[in-house]
PADREN-84814 format. One record per residue (C-alpha): residue number from 1; residue in three letters; x, y, z. Coordinates in Angstrom, 2 decimals. Layout:
<sites>
{site NUM, "ALA", {X, Y, Z}};
...
</sites>
This chain:
<sites>
{site 1, "MET", {219.57, 77.93, 28.34}};
{site 2, "SER", {215.52, 78.69, 28.03}};
{site 3, "ARG", {215.83, 81.74, 29.79}};
{site 4, "LEU", {218.68, 82.72, 27.07}};
{site 5, "GLY", {216.37, 81.29, 24.29}};
{site 6, "SER", {213.33, 83.42, 25.76}};
{site 7, "LEU", {215.60, 86.58, 25.11}};
{site 8, "ARG", {216.59, 85.65, 21.89}};
{site 9, "SER", {213.06, 84.87, 20.48}};
{site 10, "GLY", {211.51, 87.93, 22.40}};
{site 11, "PRO", {212.20, 91.71, 21.33}};
{site 12, "LEU", {215.86, 91.39, 22.27}};
{site 13, "GLY", {216.63, 89.35, 19.61}};
{site 14, "VAL", {215.39, 92.18, 17.09}};
{site 15, "ARG", {218.25, 93.73, 15.79}};
{site 16, "SER", {216.50, 96.97, 15.49}};
{site 17, "PHE", {214.58, 96.54, 18.58}};
{site 18, "ARG", {218.13, 96.43, 20.67}};
{site 19, "LEU", {219.56, 99.46, 18.47}};
{site 20, "LEU", {216.72, 101.41, 19.71}};
{site 21, "ALA", {216.69, 100.61, 23.25}};
{site 22, "GLY", {220.34, 101.00, 23.46}};
{site 23, "GLY", {219.98, 104.54, 21.59}};
{site 24, "GLN", {217.52, 105.73, 23.92}};
{site 25, "PHE", {219.12, 104.59, 27.23}};
{site 26, "THR", {222.38, 106.15, 26.11}};
{site 27, "SER", {220.12, 109.26, 25.16}};
{site 28, "THR", {218.55, 109.48, 28.57}};
{site 29, "ILE", {221.68, 109.62, 30.21}};
{site 30, "GLY", {222.72, 112.32, 28.53}};
{site 31, "ASP", {219.33, 114.23, 29.34}};
{site 32, "TYR", {219.59, 114.05, 32.78}};
{site 33, "CYS", {223.75, 115.34, 32.27}};
{site 34, "TYR", {222.01, 118.04, 30.61}};
{site 35, "ALA", {219.37, 118.63, 33.53}};
{site 36, "VAL", {222.21, 118.88, 36.16}};
{site 37, "ALA", {224.48, 121.20, 34.04}};
{site 38, "LEU", {222.18, 123.95, 32.37}};
{site 39, "PRO", {221.35, 124.90, 36.09}};
{site 40, "TRP", {224.85, 124.80, 37.28}};
{site 41, "LEU", {225.84, 127.05, 34.03}};
{site 42, "VAL", {223.26, 129.82, 34.91}};
{site 43, "LEU", {223.64, 129.91, 38.83}};
{site 44, "SER", {227.08, 130.05, 38.65}};
{site 45, "ASN", {227.68, 132.62, 36.40}};
{site 46, "HIS", {225.48, 135.01, 38.65}};
{site 47, "GLY", {222.19, 134.00, 36.62}};
{site 48, "GLY", {219.96, 134.28, 39.19}};
{site 49, "ALA", {216.58, 131.91, 39.72}};
{site 50, "ILE", {214.69, 134.50, 37.43}};
{site 51, "LEU", {216.97, 133.50, 34.12}};
{site 52, "LEU", {217.24, 129.96, 35.43}};
{site 53, "GLY", {213.30, 129.89, 34.65}};
{site 54, "THR", {213.26, 131.92, 31.67}};
{site 55, "VAL", {215.38, 129.48, 30.08}};
{site 56, "LEU", {213.40, 126.70, 31.26}};
{site 57, "ALA", {210.69, 128.20, 29.79}};
{site 58, "CYS", {212.55, 128.74, 26.52}};
{site 59, "TYR", {212.44, 124.96, 26.44}};
{site 60, "GLY", {209.27, 123.81, 27.89}};
{site 61, "VAL", {206.77, 126.22, 25.33}};
{site 62, "PRO", {208.22, 124.80, 22.45}};
{site 63, "ARG", {208.53, 121.30, 23.52}};
{site 64, "MET", {204.67, 121.43, 23.99}};
{site 65, "VAL", {203.61, 123.45, 21.18}};
{site 66, "LEU", {205.76, 120.87, 18.75}};
{site 67, "ILE", {204.62, 117.98, 20.01}};
{site 68, "PRO", {201.22, 117.80, 17.64}};
{site 69, "VAL", {203.65, 118.63, 14.90}};
{site 70, "GLY", {205.81, 115.82, 15.83}};
{site 71, "GLY", {202.75, 113.50, 15.55}};
{site 72, "VAL", {202.06, 114.89, 12.10}};
{site 73, "LEU", {205.51, 114.51, 11.13}};
{site 74, "ALA", {205.94, 110.96, 12.25}};
{site 75, "ASP", {202.80, 110.08, 10.47}};
{site 76, "LYS", {203.67, 111.41, 7.14}};
{site 77, "VAL", {207.50, 110.85, 6.80}};
{site 78, "GLY", {208.07, 108.22, 9.31}};
{site 79, "PRO", {208.77, 108.06, 13.12}};
{site 80, "ARG", {212.56, 106.74, 12.60}};
{site 81, "THR", {213.17, 109.98, 10.06}};
{site 82, "VAL", {211.66, 112.88, 12.57}};
{site 83, "MET", {213.56, 110.96, 15.32}};
{site 84, "LEU", {216.70, 111.13, 13.88}};
{site 85, "ALA", {216.48, 114.52, 12.52}};
{site 86, "ALA", {215.44, 115.59, 15.96}};
{site 87, "ASP", {218.41, 113.67, 17.66}};
{site 88, "ALA", {221.11, 115.28, 15.35}};
{site 89, "GLY", {219.60, 118.92, 15.64}};
{site 90, "ARG", {219.84, 118.54, 19.54}};
{site 91, "CYS", {223.55, 117.46, 18.96}};
{site 92, "VAL", {224.60, 120.18, 17.30}};
{site 93, "LEU", {222.58, 122.57, 19.80}};
{site 94, "VAL", {224.33, 120.95, 23.18}};
{site 95, "ALA", {227.17, 120.89, 21.67}};
{site 96, "VAL", {227.50, 124.59, 21.11}};
{site 97, "LEU", {226.14, 124.80, 24.78}};
{site 98, "ALA", {229.36, 122.83, 25.85}};
{site 99, "LEU", {231.25, 125.82, 24.09}};
{site 100, "LEU", {229.35, 128.69, 25.88}};
{site 101, "ALA", {230.04, 126.79, 29.09}};
{site 102, "ALA", {233.85, 125.95, 28.62}};
{site 103, "ARG", {233.59, 130.38, 28.31}};
{site 104, "HIS", {231.35, 130.81, 31.14}};
{site 105, "THR", {228.81, 132.37, 28.74}};
{site 106, "ALA", {225.55, 132.55, 30.75}};
{site 107, "SER", {222.72, 135.31, 29.37}};
{site 108, "LEU", {219.19, 134.71, 28.20}};
{site 109, "ALA", {220.24, 135.80, 24.92}};
{site 110, "ALA", {222.80, 133.25, 24.04}};
{site 111, "LEU", {220.87, 130.26, 26.14}};
{site 112, "GLY", {217.39, 131.16, 25.28}};
{site 113, "PRO", {217.68, 130.27, 21.38}};
{site 114, "LEU", {219.22, 127.32, 22.41}};
{site 115, "ALA", {216.93, 125.81, 24.93}};
{site 116, "ALA", {214.12, 126.85, 22.66}};
{site 117, "GLY", {215.64, 124.73, 19.88}};
{site 118, "ILE", {216.31, 121.78, 22.28}};
{site 119, "GLY", {212.73, 122.00, 23.48}};
{site 120, "ALA", {211.28, 121.67, 20.04}};
{site 121, "GLY", {213.67, 119.17, 18.99}};
{site 122, "GLU", {212.47, 117.10, 21.84}};
{site 123, "GLY", {208.78, 117.88, 21.29}};
{site 124, "LEU", {209.31, 116.41, 17.63}};
{site 125, "PHE", {210.96, 113.57, 19.16}};
{site 126, "ILE", {208.35, 112.55, 21.61}};
{site 127, "PRO", {205.49, 111.29, 19.33}};
{site 128, "ALA", {207.55, 109.82, 16.88}};
{site 129, "SER", {209.49, 107.72, 19.77}};
{site 130, "PHE", {205.91, 106.32, 20.73}};
{site 131, "ALA", {204.87, 105.36, 17.08}};
{site 132, "ILE", {208.13, 103.86, 15.89}};
{site 133, "MET", {207.97, 100.43, 18.26}};
{site 134, "PRO", {204.76, 99.12, 16.16}};
{site 135, "SER", {207.12, 98.91, 12.71}};
{site 136, "LEU", {210.03, 97.07, 14.60}};
{site 137, "LEU", {207.65, 94.11, 16.49}};
{site 138, "GLY", {205.39, 92.09, 16.22}};
{site 139, "GLY", {201.84, 92.43, 18.04}};
{site 140, "GLY", {202.89, 89.59, 20.17}};
{site 141, "GLN", {205.87, 90.96, 21.54}};
{site 142, "LEU", {204.83, 94.77, 21.38}};
{site 143, "ALA", {204.01, 94.66, 25.06}};
{site 144, "ALA", {207.61, 93.29, 26.12}};
{site 145, "GLY", {209.02, 95.79, 23.86}};
{site 146, "ASN", {207.61, 98.71, 25.38}};
{site 147, "ALA", {208.23, 97.00, 28.79}};
{site 148, "ILE", {212.01, 96.64, 27.75}};
{site 149, "SER", {212.27, 100.22, 26.02}};
{site 150, "THR", {210.63, 101.99, 29.02}};
{site 151, "ALA", {212.89, 100.22, 31.63}};
{site 152, "ALA", {215.66, 101.36, 29.78}};
{site 153, "VAL", {214.77, 105.22, 29.84}};
{site 154, "GLN", {213.95, 104.53, 33.75}};
{site 155, "ALA", {217.28, 103.21, 34.06}};
{site 156, "GLY", {219.00, 105.66, 31.92}};
{site 157, "SER", {217.36, 108.75, 34.57}};
{site 158, "LEU", {218.66, 106.98, 37.28}};
{site 159, "LEU", {222.24, 107.02, 36.01}};
{site 160, "GLY", {222.11, 110.14, 34.17}};
{site 161, "PRO", {221.80, 112.39, 37.12}};
{site 162, "ALA", {224.72, 110.82, 39.13}};
{site 163, "LEU", {226.86, 111.09, 35.97}};
{site 164, "GLY", {226.06, 114.89, 35.65}};
{site 165, "GLY", {226.59, 115.65, 39.10}};
{site 166, "ALA", {229.71, 113.83, 39.52}};
{site 167, "LEU", {231.03, 115.73, 36.51}};
{site 168, "VAL", {230.25, 118.80, 37.33}};
{site 169, "ALA", {231.27, 118.31, 40.74}};
{site 170, "ALA", {234.85, 117.16, 39.72}};
{site 171, "THR", {235.17, 120.35, 36.70}};
{site 172, "HIS", {233.19, 122.84, 38.66}};
{site 173, "ALA", {231.79, 123.57, 35.10}};
{site 174, "SER", {229.05, 121.93, 32.90}};
{site 175, "THR", {231.13, 121.92, 29.92}};
{site 176, "TRP", {231.61, 118.02, 30.06}};
{site 177, "ALA", {228.41, 117.20, 31.25}};
{site 178, "PHE", {226.76, 119.19, 28.26}};
{site 179, "GLY", {229.89, 116.99, 26.14}};
{site 180, "ILE", {228.20, 114.12, 27.14}};
{site 181, "ASP", {224.56, 114.89, 26.20}};
{site 182, "ALA", {226.24, 116.18, 22.93}};
{site 183, "GLY", {227.64, 112.44, 22.65}};
{site 184, "SER", {224.66, 110.87, 23.74}};
{site 185, "PHE", {222.49, 112.22, 21.10}};
{site 186, "ALA", {225.37, 111.27, 18.38}};
{site 187, "VAL", {225.09, 107.87, 19.70}};
{site 188, "SER", {221.39, 107.99, 19.41}};
{site 189, "ALA", {221.23, 109.30, 15.93}};
{site 190, "LEU", {223.73, 107.03, 14.78}};
{site 191, "THR", {221.77, 103.35, 16.21}};
{site 192, "LEU", {218.74, 104.96, 14.09}};
{site 193, "THR", {220.53, 105.37, 11.10}};
{site 194, "LEU", {221.23, 101.92, 11.52}};
{site 195, "ILE", {217.54, 100.70, 11.82}};
{site 196, "PRO", {215.90, 99.85, 8.46}};
{site 197, "ARG", {213.67, 102.61, 7.19}};
{site 198, "LYS", {210.86, 100.18, 6.19}};
{site 199, "ALA", {208.90, 98.04, 8.81}};
{site 200, "ALA", {209.98, 94.75, 8.97}};
{site 201, "ALA", {207.78, 91.50, 7.95}};
{site 202, "GLN", {205.40, 89.98, 10.74}};
{site 203, "THR", {205.32, 93.71, 12.70}};
{site 204, "VAL", {202.28, 95.52, 13.29}};
{site 205, "SER", {203.05, 98.19, 11.01}};
{site 206, "ALA", {203.61, 96.06, 8.18}};
{site 207, "ALA", {200.29, 94.13, 8.63}};
{site 208, "ALA", {198.56, 97.14, 9.09}};
{site 209, "ALA", {199.73, 98.35, 5.57}};
{site 210, "GLU", {199.06, 95.12, 3.75}};
{site 211, "ALA", {195.19, 95.26, 5.50}};
{site 212, "ALA", {195.23, 99.18, 4.53}};
{site 213, "GLU", {196.23, 98.27, 0.83}};
{site 214, "THR", {193.33, 95.44, 1.02}};
{site 215, "GLY", {190.91, 98.11, 1.80}};
{site 216, "ALA", {190.97, 97.63, 5.70}};
{site 217, "GLY", {192.48, 101.05, 6.19}};
{site 218, "ASP", {189.88, 103.53, 4.13}};
{site 219, "GLY", {189.00, 105.32, 7.09}};
{site 220, "GLU", {192.61, 106.29, 8.28}};
{site 221, "ASN", {193.18, 109.45, 6.23}};
{site 222, "GLN", {190.64, 111.32, 7.52}};
{site 223, "GLY", {192.68, 112.87, 10.61}};
{site 224, "VAL", {193.19, 112.65, 13.91}};
{site 225, "LEU", {189.98, 115.39, 14.89}};
{site 226, "ALA", {187.94, 113.40, 12.69}};
{site 227, "LEU", {188.67, 110.09, 14.70}};
{site 228, "LEU", {188.29, 112.12, 17.99}};
{site 229, "LYS", {184.93, 113.06, 17.09}};
{site 230, "ARG", {183.66, 109.47, 16.20}};
{site 231, "SER", {185.60, 107.81, 18.64}};
{site 232, "ARG", {184.12, 107.36, 22.43}};
{site 233, "VAL", {186.79, 105.61, 23.62}};
{site 234, "LEU", {189.92, 108.01, 22.33}};
{site 235, "GLN", {187.91, 111.00, 23.99}};
{site 236, "VAL", {187.38, 108.82, 27.39}};
{site 237, "LEU", {190.74, 107.84, 27.17}};
{site 238, "LEU", {192.31, 111.82, 26.82}};
{site 239, "VAL", {189.61, 112.71, 29.63}};
{site 240, "VAL", {191.19, 110.46, 32.09}};
{site 241, "VAL", {194.74, 111.32, 31.00}};
{site 242, "ILE", {194.58, 114.76, 31.67}};
{site 243, "ALA", {192.58, 114.01, 34.90}};
{site 244, "ALA", {194.68, 111.75, 36.28}};
{site 245, "ASN", {198.37, 113.51, 35.20}};
{site 246, "LEU", {196.15, 116.89, 36.79}};
{site 247, "ALA", {196.61, 115.03, 39.91}};
{site 248, "GLY", {199.60, 113.31, 39.67}};
{site 249, "GLY", {202.03, 116.13, 38.82}};
{site 250, "GLY", {200.99, 118.22, 41.65}};
{site 251, "GLU", {201.47, 115.25, 43.90}};
{site 252, "GLY", {204.93, 114.38, 42.66}};
{site 253, "GLU", {206.24, 117.97, 41.82}};
{site 254, "VAL", {204.89, 120.03, 44.70}};
{site 255, "ALA", {203.33, 117.73, 47.59}};
{site 256, "LEU", {205.71, 115.27, 48.11}};
{site 257, "PRO", {208.94, 117.70, 48.21}};
{site 258, "SER", {206.50, 119.59, 50.66}};
{site 259, "LEU", {205.86, 116.51, 52.82}};
{site 260, "ALA", {209.63, 115.66, 52.90}};
{site 261, "HIS", {210.81, 118.99, 53.95}};
{site 262, "ALA", {208.64, 119.33, 56.39}};
{site 263, "ARG", {209.05, 115.73, 58.09}};
{site 264, "PHE", {212.11, 113.74, 56.43}};
{site 265, "GLY", {214.73, 116.32, 55.25}};
{site 266, "ALA", {216.57, 116.34, 52.11}};
{site 267, "ALA", {218.45, 112.78, 52.35}};
{site 268, "GLY", {214.67, 111.57, 53.33}};
{site 269, "TYR", {213.25, 113.07, 49.95}};
{site 270, "GLY", {216.16, 111.23, 47.94}};
{site 271, "ALA", {215.02, 107.98, 49.47}};
{site 272, "LEU", {211.69, 108.32, 48.81}};
{site 273, "LEU", {212.41, 109.10, 45.25}};
{site 274, "ALA", {214.54, 106.29, 44.82}};
{site 275, "CYS", {211.59, 104.00, 45.96}};
{site 276, "PHE", {209.41, 105.16, 43.42}};
{site 277, "ALA", {212.01, 104.93, 40.89}};
{site 278, "VAL", {212.58, 101.30, 41.77}};
{site 279, "GLY", {209.27, 100.22, 41.69}};
{site 280, "GLY", {208.82, 101.75, 38.62}};
{site 281, "VAL", {211.31, 99.92, 36.96}};
{site 282, "ILE", {210.14, 96.68, 38.54}};
{site 283, "GLY", {206.45, 97.62, 37.49}};
{site 284, "THR", {207.45, 98.26, 33.83}};
{site 285, "LEU", {209.56, 95.27, 33.56}};
{site 286, "SER", {206.49, 93.08, 34.79}};
{site 287, "ALA", {204.41, 94.74, 32.03}};
{site 288, "ALA", {206.14, 92.62, 29.41}};
{site 289, "ARG", {204.01, 89.80, 30.41}};
{site 290, "THR", {200.53, 91.70, 29.61}};
{site 291, "GLY", {200.51, 91.44, 25.70}};
{site 292, "GLY", {198.01, 88.29, 26.05}};
{site 293, "LEU", {195.45, 89.99, 28.40}};
{site 294, "ARG", {191.61, 89.75, 27.60}};
{site 295, "ARG", {190.85, 92.84, 28.35}};
{site 296, "PRO", {193.96, 94.87, 29.14}};
{site 297, "ALA", {191.97, 98.19, 29.54}};
{site 298, "VAL", {189.97, 97.11, 32.72}};
{site 299, "PHE", {193.25, 95.37, 33.99}};
{site 300, "ALA", {195.14, 98.66, 33.52}};
{site 301, "SER", {192.23, 100.36, 35.53}};
{site 302, "MET", {192.39, 98.19, 38.35}};
{site 303, "VAL", {196.17, 98.83, 38.34}};
{site 304, "PHE", {195.66, 102.42, 38.67}};
{site 305, "LEU", {193.14, 102.05, 41.61}};
{site 306, "VAL", {195.72, 100.75, 43.57}};
{site 307, "SER", {197.80, 103.47, 42.64}};
{site 308, "SER", {195.36, 105.84, 43.92}};
{site 309, "VAL", {194.83, 104.30, 47.13}};
{site 310, "ALA", {198.89, 104.17, 47.28}};
{site 311, "ILE", {198.92, 108.21, 46.46}};
{site 312, "ALA", {195.92, 108.67, 49.15}};
{site 313, "LEU", {197.82, 106.53, 51.79}};
{site 314, "THR", {201.39, 108.07, 51.28}};
{site 315, "PRO", {201.63, 110.33, 54.68}};
{site 316, "TYR", {199.55, 108.49, 56.77}};
{site 317, "LEU", {201.24, 104.89, 57.22}};
{site 318, "GLY", {203.86, 105.97, 60.14}};
{site 319, "GLY", {206.57, 108.04, 58.94}};
{site 320, "GLU", {208.82, 107.82, 56.20}};
{site 321, "ALA", {208.78, 103.93, 56.07}};
{site 322, "GLY", {205.33, 103.56, 55.18}};
{site 323, "ALA", {205.58, 106.51, 52.93}};
{site 324, "ALA", {208.29, 104.69, 50.94}};
{site 325, "ALA", {206.50, 101.54, 50.60}};
{site 326, "MET", {203.54, 103.59, 49.34}};
{site 327, "LEU", {205.52, 105.32, 46.55}};
{site 328, "PHE", {207.42, 101.91, 45.76}};
{site 329, "VAL", {203.51, 100.57, 45.18}};
{site 330, "THR", {202.57, 103.91, 42.89}};
{site 331, "GLY", {206.02, 103.70, 41.23}};
{site 332, "ALA", {205.00, 99.93, 40.25}};
{site 333, "THR", {201.24, 100.20, 39.19}};
{site 334, "SER", {202.06, 103.70, 37.26}};
{site 335, "GLY", {205.00, 101.34, 35.21}};
{site 336, "LEU", {202.32, 98.59, 34.89}};
{site 337, "GLY", {199.80, 100.67, 34.08}};
{site 338, "ASN", {201.27, 103.01, 31.70}};
{site 339, "VAL", {203.11, 100.10, 29.49}};
{site 340, "THR", {199.80, 98.57, 29.25}};
{site 341, "ILE", {197.72, 101.13, 27.77}};
{site 342, "LEU", {200.54, 102.27, 25.91}};
{site 343, "THR", {200.53, 98.92, 24.30}};
{site 344, "VAL", {196.97, 99.01, 23.56}};
{site 345, "MET", {196.80, 102.11, 22.06}};
{site 346, "GLN", {199.49, 101.13, 19.55}};
{site 347, "LYS", {197.67, 98.45, 18.39}};
{site 348, "TRP", {194.52, 100.28, 18.11}};
{site 349, "ALA", {195.45, 103.28, 16.24}};
{site 350, "PRO", {194.88, 103.41, 12.56}};
{site 351, "PRO", {198.41, 102.97, 11.26}};
{site 352, "ALA", {198.28, 106.26, 9.24}};
{site 353, "LEU", {197.24, 108.29, 12.35}};
{site 354, "LEU", {199.55, 106.51, 14.85}};
{site 355, "GLY", {201.79, 109.25, 15.18}};
{site 356, "ARG", {199.17, 111.96, 15.71}};
{site 357, "VAL", {197.26, 109.61, 18.26}};
{site 358, "MET", {200.76, 109.25, 20.28}};
{site 359, "SER", {201.04, 113.16, 19.98}};
{site 360, "ALA", {197.64, 113.77, 21.36}};
{site 361, "LEU", {198.17, 111.24, 24.59}};
{site 362, "MET", {201.26, 113.15, 25.19}};
{site 363, "LEU", {200.30, 116.50, 24.83}};
{site 364, "CYS", {196.98, 115.64, 27.56}};
{site 365, "ALA", {199.92, 114.42, 29.44}};
{site 366, "PHE", {202.39, 117.06, 29.34}};
{site 367, "GLY", {200.02, 119.76, 28.78}};
{site 368, "SER", {198.19, 119.52, 32.02}};
{site 369, "PHE", {201.45, 119.67, 33.89}};
{site 370, "PRO", {201.67, 123.28, 34.38}};
{site 371, "LEU", {198.01, 123.67, 35.39}};
{site 372, "SER", {198.32, 120.68, 38.15}};
{site 373, "VAL", {201.61, 122.38, 39.62}};
{site 374, "ALA", {200.04, 125.36, 39.92}};
{site 375, "ILE", {196.61, 124.22, 41.42}};
{site 376, "SER", {198.72, 121.90, 43.57}};
{site 377, "GLY", {200.70, 124.98, 44.92}};
{site 378, "VAL", {197.46, 126.92, 46.07}};
{site 379, "LEU", {196.20, 123.88, 48.02}};
{site 380, "VAL", {198.98, 122.89, 49.36}};
{site 381, "ARG", {199.69, 126.29, 50.82}};
{site 382, "HIS", {196.48, 126.41, 52.48}};
{site 383, "ILE", {195.67, 123.04, 53.28}};
{site 384, "GLY", {199.03, 121.43, 53.78}};
{site 385, "PRO", {200.65, 118.64, 52.00}};
{site 386, "THR", {199.27, 115.62, 54.04}};
{site 387, "PRO", {195.57, 116.39, 53.35}};
{site 388, "PHE", {196.61, 116.78, 49.47}};
{site 389, "PHE", {197.28, 113.06, 49.10}};
{site 390, "PRO", {193.72, 111.73, 49.63}};
{site 391, "VAL", {192.68, 114.75, 47.29}};
{site 392, "ALA", {195.19, 113.71, 44.85}};
{site 393, "GLY", {194.44, 110.26, 45.09}};
{site 394, "GLY", {190.20, 110.45, 45.09}};
{site 395, "VAL", {190.86, 112.75, 41.88}};
{site 396, "VAL", {192.71, 109.60, 39.87}};
{site 397, "ALA", {190.39, 107.46, 41.26}};
{site 398, "VAL", {187.46, 109.05, 40.15}};
{site 399, "ALA", {188.99, 109.56, 36.59}};
{site 400, "ILE", {189.52, 105.96, 36.36}};
{site 401, "LEU", {185.98, 104.76, 38.04}};
{site 402, "GLY", {184.61, 107.61, 35.62}};
{site 403, "GLY", {186.42, 105.53, 32.04}};
{site 404, "LEU", {185.37, 102.32, 33.38}};
{site 405, "THR", {181.84, 103.52, 33.29}};
{site 406, "GLN", {182.28, 103.86, 29.32}};
{site 407, "ARG", {181.93, 100.21, 27.65}};
{site 408, "GLU", {183.85, 101.26, 24.67}};
{site 409, "PHE", {186.81, 102.14, 27.36}};
{site 410, "ARG", {186.13, 98.89, 29.17}};
{site 411, "GLU", {186.64, 96.90, 25.46}};
{site 412, "LEU", {189.49, 98.46, 24.32}};
{site 413, "GLY", {191.92, 96.16, 23.15}};
{site 414, "ALA", {190.01, 92.99, 24.13}};
{site 415, "ARG", {190.14, 89.75, 22.72}};
{site 416, "THR", {186.43, 89.29, 22.31}};
{site 417, "GLY", {186.31, 88.78, 18.44}};
{site 418, "GLY", {184.37, 92.11, 17.94}};
{site 419, "ASP", {185.38, 95.49, 17.29}};
{site 420, "ALA", {185.32, 97.50, 20.73}};
{site 421, "ASP", {184.92, 100.88, 18.55}};
{site 422, "ASP", {184.35, 101.32, 14.57}};
{site 423, "ALA", {187.17, 103.97, 14.74}};
{site 424, "GLY", {189.71, 101.28, 15.70}};
{site 425, "ALA", {188.35, 98.84, 13.27}};
{site 426, "SER", {191.61, 99.30, 10.79}};
{site 427, "ALA", {193.49, 99.05, 13.37}};
{site 428, "VAL", {191.89, 95.91, 14.92}};
{site 429, "VAL", {192.03, 94.06, 11.57}};
{site 430, "ALA", {195.70, 94.92, 11.14}};
{site 431, "GLU", {196.57, 93.58, 15.00}};
{site 432, "LYS", {194.57, 90.18, 13.91}};
{site 433, "GLY", {196.50, 90.11, 10.42}};
{site 434, "ALA", {199.96, 90.30, 12.48}};
{site 435, "GLY", {198.96, 87.19, 14.62}};
{site 436, "GLY", {198.71, 89.70, 17.98}};
</sites>
């Protein structure tokens, strides 16, 4: 009964949060059905790898370009409104894809604009999805809410490919998989419609708005570029995010499949990815208890340093079992550290700039990916996959240790009674006002 009471008093006891988490879980399942259905549609209709790559580029470029726009819109019109519009638009576009799949149509003229529209919708959606949480939960519930929401997305990413693959295999077409994706966007849009427009009382956003009305948020309207210029902690964090993702993207997308192809085979590669995913879910859920940390940035940094060691050791611990163990640790530490930092930034960012701060973080993470895989491909080709892992782990460690040399970074989110950075003063006031 005590555990049930804890659930009711925690994030799951908040109706708006349950709606958001349920909608995102459903939408993620649909996203991964799409990820299976699109390549099948192209390749099974004589499209070839070049067409597939072009269509994927049509999706990826608008997504990256519109992430900053999504952050601005989230701040100006509200994250809920942006997410709702993005989901409604993608529902229509994916439904059109289902019709094309039913007609076995796979040309660049047909698929390119649809992929671009879907990618644009995701670019708008991403920063809003991170900015909405403080309007639903109080400061004391924010870490647990981020953990549960992220775990729900991870669970959807495990179920989605299996469902999409089963539908495509059973029907020998992409139509039903696209239909599931369109339906998932409709469900997500419905859940967002049921969430109230105004921030609930006692949430971080509500307290921040009250603080701003009393003069605590006077510096919030200067813009995210002005915030970046005067905020040492934001500068350091963005550099750390870029450096860590430059190493992590290549490790996961180039070096790991190359290592598995050479040593473990396709089944072994699948097992390695499963271990990473399970670790990620466990680490993410563990982050629910990090809301009361005195120095969360230092804690997250220590966690990421453990991750860097696990990355470096992945190919050196006696074959597939050792690699699986290290990938489990990497997934767990990544999930724990990412949710911890996300929660700190949601509390720290000035409320009027929250969407734009989130978009800056996401742009650094997503924007570094193409360069990461390109550089990693060259390195893996010349030195092989095995030596690449300690290189990647070393880059992550250097990035984290570099961040820790900066006092402002170490004190980010610290409960010391003082402001770690004057740029975050309004958010610090808001956090105190929310009882966080």
